[in-house]
C-alpha positions in Angstrom: 139.0 126.7 106.8 137.8 123.5 106.3 137.7 120.9 103.5 136.0 118.4 101.8 138.0 115.5 102.3 138.0 112.2 104.0 138.4 113.8 107.3 135.1 116.4 107.0 133.0 113.2 105.7 134.2 111.6 108.7 133.5 114.4 111.2 130.1 114.7 109.0 129.2 111.2 110.4 130.6 111.8 114.1 128.3 114.8 114.2 125.4 113.5 113.2 126.1 110.3 115.7 126.3 113.0 118.3 122.9 114.8 116.9 120.8 111.2 117.1 122.2 110.0 120.2 124.3 107.5 119.0 126.8 108.2 121.4 124.7 107.1 124.3 122.5 104.1 125.3 118.5 104.4 124.0 117.1 103.9 127.2 118.9 106.9 128.7 118.2 109.1 126.0 114.7 107.9 124.0 114.8 106.7 120.5 118.0 107.7 118.3 118.5 110.7 121.0 115.1 112.2 121.0 114.5 112.1 124.4 118.5 113.7 125.4 118.5 116.8 127.6 117.9 119.9 125.4 119.2 122.7 127.3 119.4 125.9 125.3 117.0 125.3 122.5 113.6 126.5 122.1 110.3 124.0 123.0 107.0 124.0 121.7 104.4 125.8 123.3 100.5 125.4 123.5 99.7 128.7 123.1 102.1 129.7 120.3 100.4 128.8 117.0 102.3 127.2 114.1 102.0 130.1 111.0 102.1 129.7 107.5 104.3 130.1 105.0 107.0 130.4 107.6 106.3 127.1 109.4 107.1 125.2 105.8 110.8 126.2 106.3 113.2 125.5 109.2 113.5 126.5 113.1 117.4 126.4 114.1 116.6 127.2 117.6 115.1 123.5 117.8 117.3 120.9 118.1 115.4 118.3 115.4 113.3 118.8 112.5 112.1 116.7 109.7 110.4 117.4 106.2 109.1 113.5 105.0 106.7 112.6 102.4 105.5 108.9 102.1 103.6 108.0 98.6 101.8 104.8 97.4 101.7 104.5 93.9 100.3 102.0 91.1 101.4 101.9 87.6 99.0 101.0 84.5 98.9 97.2 85.2 97.9 97.8 89.0 101.4 96.8 90.3 101.9 98.5 93.5 104.8 100.6 94.8 106.3 103.0 97.7 107.8 105.9 97.9 109.9 107.6 100.4 112.0 111.1 100.9 113.2 112.5 103.8 114.9 115.6 104.6 116.0 115.3 108.7 117.7 118.6 110.7 119.9 118.4 113.7 121.5 120.9 115.5 124.8 121.0 117.6 123.5 124.6 119.2 120.3 126.9 118.9 120.7 129.2 115.9 122.5 129.3 112.9 125.8 131.1 111.1 126.4 131.4 107.6 129.5 128.8 106.1 131.4 126.5 107.9 130.4 127.7 111.4 126.7 126.7 111.1 125.8 124.2 113.8 123.2 123.2 111.7 123.5 119.0 110.3 121.4 117.4 107.7 120.4 113.8 106.4 118.0 112.8 103.7 116.4 109.6 103.0 115.0 108.1 100.0 113.5 104.6 99.3 111.4 102.7 96.6 109.4 99.8 97.3 108.2 97.1 95.6 106.5 93.7 96.6 110.1 92.1 96.3 112.6 94.8 96.2 113.4 97.8 98.7 116.5 100.4 97.4 117.7 103.0 100.0 119.9 105.7 99.8 121.1 108.2 102.4 122.9 111.4 102.0 125.0 113.7 104.7 125.2 117.1 104.4 126.4 120.0 106.7 124.9 122.9 107.0 126.1 126.4 106.0 127.6 125.6 102.5 124.5 125.4 100.4 124.8 121.4 100.1 121.7 121.1 102.0 118.8 123.0 103.4 115.0 124.5 103.7 113.4 127.9 102.5 110.2 128.7 103.7 108.9 130.8 100.8 109.1 130.1 98.0 109.2 126.6 99.4 112.1 124.3 99.0 114.4 121.8 100.8 116.7 120.0 99.5 120.4 118.2 100.2 122.6 117.2 97.2 120.6 116.9 93.8 117.5 116.0 96.2 114.7 118.1 96.1 111.2 118.9 97.1 110.3 122.3 95.4 107.0 124.2 95.5 105.6 125.1 92.0 103.1 127.6 93.5 102.4 128.9 96.7 102.7 127.1 99.7 103.4 123.8 99.5 100.1 122.6 97.5 101.6 122.1 94.6 105.3 119.7 94.6 108.0 118.6 92.5 109.8 115.8 93.9 113.1 114.0 93.0 116.1 111.8 94.2 118.5 109.3 93.1 120.2 106.2 94.7 122.7 104.0 93.1 120.1 102.1 91.7 116.9 103.8 91.6 115.6 107.4 91.1 112.4 109.0 90.7 111.0 112.3 89.4 107.0 113.3 90.6 104.8 116.0 90.7 102.2 116.6 93.5 99.4 118.6 94.2 96.8 118.7 97.2 93.3 117.9 96.7 92.5 119.0 100.7 93.9 121.5 103.3 96.5 120.8 105.6 95.9 119.2 108.7 97.3 120.5 112.5 97.8 117.8 114.4 97.1 117.1 118.6 96.2 120.6 119.5 96.3 123.1 116.5 99.8 121.8 115.8 100.8 121.1 119.7 101.2 117.1 119.2 101.9 115.2 122.8 104.2 112.4 123.3 104.5 111.5 126.6 102.1 111.3 129.8 104.7 113.6 131.2 103.8 116.4 128.6 106.5 115.9 126.2 105.6 117.5 122.8 106.5 118.6 119.1 104.9 120.6 116.7 103.1 118.8 113.7 101.4 119.0 110.6 100.4 117.1 107.8 99.4 117.4 104.2 97.6 114.1 103.5 95.5 114.8 100.5 98.4 114.9 97.8 97.8 113.7 94.5 101.3 112.0 92.9 102.3 110.8 89.4 105.4 110.8 87.6 108.3 108.3 87.1 110.5 105.5 88.8 113.8 104.6 87.7 114.0 101.0 88.6 117.4 99.0 87.8 115.7 96.7 85.4 113.3 99.4 83.8 111.3 102.9 84.4 107.7 103.4 85.3 105.0 105.9 85.5 103.1 105.3 88.3 100.4 107.7 89.8 98.7 107.5 93.2 98.3 109.2 96.6 100.9 110.8 99.3 100.9 112.0 102.6 103.7 114.6 104.0 104.5 115.1 107.9 106.4 117.9 109.2 107.3 118.3 112.6 110.1 119.7 114.6 111.0 120.0 118.1 114.0 119.8 120.7 113.4 116.9 123.2 109.8 115.3 121.9 110.5 111.8 124.1 111.0 111.3 127.4 114.0 109.8 128.2 112.6 105.6 128.5 110.7 105.9 125.0 112.6 103.4 122.9 110.5 102.8 119.9 107.6 103.8 118.0 105.4 102.3 115.5 103.3 105.3 113.2 100.6 104.5 110.8 99.4 106.8 108.3 95.9 105.4 106.5 94.1 106.8 102.9 90.8 104.9 103.1 88.9 104.3 99.5 85.8 106.6 100.9 88.1 109.4 101.0 89.1 109.7 104.9 92.7 109.7 106.2 93.9 108.4 109.6 97.0 109.1 111.7 97.8 107.1 114.8 101.2 106.4 116.3 102.4 104.2 119.7 105.2 104.9 121.6 106.7 102.3 123.5 108.3 103.2 127.1 110.3 100.8 128.9 108.8 102.2 132.0 105.9 104.1 131.7 103.9 101.8 129.2 102.4 102.5 125.5 101.8 106.5 124.9 99.3 106.6 121.7 97.6 109.2 119.5 95.4 109.4 117.0 94.0 111.9 114.6 90.5 111.1 112.6 90.4 113.3 109.0 87.1 113.5 107.1 87.3 113.4 103.3 87.4 117.4 103.4 89.8 117.7 106.0 88.3 118.1 108.9 90.3 116.8 111.8 89.4 115.2 115.0 92.5 114.5 117.6 92.4 111.5 120.0 94.4 111.4 123.0 96.2 108.9 124.6 94.7 105.0 124.7 91.6 105.8 122.3 93.9 104.3 119.2 94.9 100.7 119.6 97.8 98.5 117.6 98.3 95.2 118.1 101.2 93.3 116.2 99.2 89.7 114.6 102.3 88.4 112.2 105.8 89.3 112.2 109.1 88.3 109.8 112.8 88.2 110.2 114.0 91.3 108.4 117.8 92.4 109.4 118.5 89.8 111.7 115.5 90.8 113.9 112.0 89.9 114.5 110.0 92.7 113.0 106.1 92.8 113.0 104.9 93.4 109.7 100.8 92.4 110.0 98.9 94.8 112.7 95.2 95.3 113.7 94.9 98.7 114.5 91.7 100.1 115.9 90.0 103.2 116.6 86.7 102.5 118.2 85.1 105.9 118.6 85.2 105.9 114.4 84.8 102.7 114.1 87.5 101.6 112.7 89.0 97.9 112.8 91.4 97.0 110.1 94.1 94.6 109.4 97.5 96.8 108.0 99.9 95.0 105.8 103.3 94.9 104.9 103.8 95.0 100.6 107.4 93.9 101.3 108.1 92.5 105.1 111.8 93.5 104.3 111.6 97.1 103.9 114.2 97.7 106.3 115.7 101.1 106.2 119.8 100.0 106.7 120.7 104.0 107.4 122.7 105.7 110.0 119.9 105.3 112.0 117.8 101.9 111.2 114.3 101.7 111.0 111.2 99.7 109.1 109.9 101.9 106.8 107.3 100.4 104.1 103.3 100.6 102.3 100.5 98.7 103.5 97.5 97.3 102.5 94.3 97.9 104.7 91.1 95.7 104.8 88.6 95.1 107.5 86.0 97.8 108.6 87.9 100.0 106.1 89.9 99.6 102.9 92.8 101.6 101.8 96.4 102.0 101.6 98.6 103.9 103.7 102.5 103.6 105.0 104.1 102.3 108.4 107.1 103.0 110.0 109.0 101.2 113.3 111.5 102.2 114.9 113.4 100.3 118.1 113.4 96.8 116.5 
């Protein structure tokens, strides 16, 4: 019988470190261990389709998984904010089991970003004891009192909440467009050698609710983007970092693009163009180009905070600028995550995630 003592907390931290590859050099296992050997786990297959509502839920035979939501918000005065809610699942071994025998480990990240502040909270949990988990139908995902819960069928309508020491939020979301399967019908290739994940998005949420900040509560509304991804070894062993962009343009179109950096083989890119009606066109390696234009000192390191991003086949040539350059996620595995504004050939807003800096 395990207990809830400090020893259990330390064991959970150690397990998270192992699952996320923090006990070995990134150069040998890819960023956060996502290129580490995954013997015995399931792997994505191009001919096995994503199925709903089943795939809104967890996949314990795969090693890595996340439910990841970001939102661009404004208050009644037009002041901009960003919001993040992420639940990660990592597995020590394939499959699941009840109670303390579960090999699943869960981690949650929540954040709120303003132009001059960035609030972050993190939660850790062992699977099998009800502290954290996800259910496909009716959909819910949670860790402690942080929840993402459907209010109808599927994930078209959600309630979302989280709390940290100095911030919180309660939000309602409603999708105004269809789910988008990234890559080849949800099979998303991540390297020239063919490493891949299952990946789909809901980029059409309208969101509204209340942010609780240290000095005030503020009612906000805007747009949100949910990413769902699972795999067992999605990166190559020498893929050490990535830059990921989600863009919501003022004309109603959406775009996702990422660049994966490899210490030996060079960059690998992918992108998806999404029409206002939800028709998705994937683009292969090389079609999407991102170039840092300005950097800032963030948490003692130089981090790009202004980018030029291009998808020439769709006439996209934009400048992507961080709302708050200091949006550093000082978590167990640290990274940069924050809202951005978009100008140039297209205008709008979005989110940027950068790892490995």
